[in-house]
Structure formats: structure tokens, C-alpha cells
N, C-alpha and C positions, 0 to 999 in steps of 0.2 A: 486467649488459646494461642499456638506461632505453631507451626508442619512441618517438617524439613519430610526433601524429597529427598528420597534411598538413592536418585539420580547428579550424580556428578553437575559441579554450576554447568551451564552455559554458559560459552561465551560473544559477547554481544561486537561485533563489530563498530568502527568510529566510524561510523557509514551515517548519510541518512536513511530512511524505507522505501523514498526514490530511487535513490540508490544499491540498496541489494534490490532492491523489483526488477528497475528496468536498466542496472551497469551496464552487463555482459551482456543483451540482447544486440541481435546480428537483427538484419533488416527481412531474414528469411525467415526470425521467431516470428513478426509480430503479429502474422496470423495465427500462429497457434492458441490455443485457449489458455486463458489466464484464469481464471476463473470457467466454475458447471455452481450450476445448482443443481445441486440433488434431486426434487422434488420435482422438479418440472424439466429436467437437463439445457436449460436458457444457457448459454457459452457468451465467454465474453473475450476478446480476444487484445492480446498487449495492448498491438496499433488500438485500437478502443480505448483501454484499461490507459492508457497512458494521456489520452487525451480528453478523456472523464476528469482527472486526476487533476488536469494541466488547469483543466477549466473551473473545476473549484478553485485551488488557487486564489486563481485570477478573480473569482465569487469575495471573494473571501479576506481577498488585498483590496478591490474593490467597496469590500463593503465595510473598510478602519481596520481589518486587521493587520499585524505587524509583527515583526520572528521577536521572541519572547513572551510574546502576550496563548494565552489562553487560555484551552478548548475541550470542550467539554463532547462527547458525537456518543449515542442512543440509535441503536441497530434495532 
């Protein structure tokens, strides 16, 4: 069974996810909240998020993951 949205199609830019999330960040924006946990109120700012993304990418590359490999994430 397939479903169709009543809304127009979303345009997806020809950018990577990090480019979309961090592309236009100014130094002033690094302390702003990027993620807020609604249950606990815990916040992760853009500077910390950028660090965590880079650290995760480094670990995946160190473990042998290369461009074009497929990864499944479960959260």
C-alpha cells in the first residue's frame, strides 16, 4: 500500500548533511543550542555538536568505513 502526501514535494539541496547543518554558522552561533532534549532540558550547542560529529566520523574512518559504504543507525 502506498501513500501520497497532500503537500508539495520537498526540495533536497545538493549538499551533505554537515554542510546543511553547519554551513552558514558564524563563530557567534557556536554557543547556541543545536539540540534540546525535551524531557531533561539538556542542551548541546553547535560547537559541541560539530565536535561530536567530527569525532564520530574519525572513529568510523578509523574502524575502516570508507566513502560509499552503507551504515545503519538505530537510535
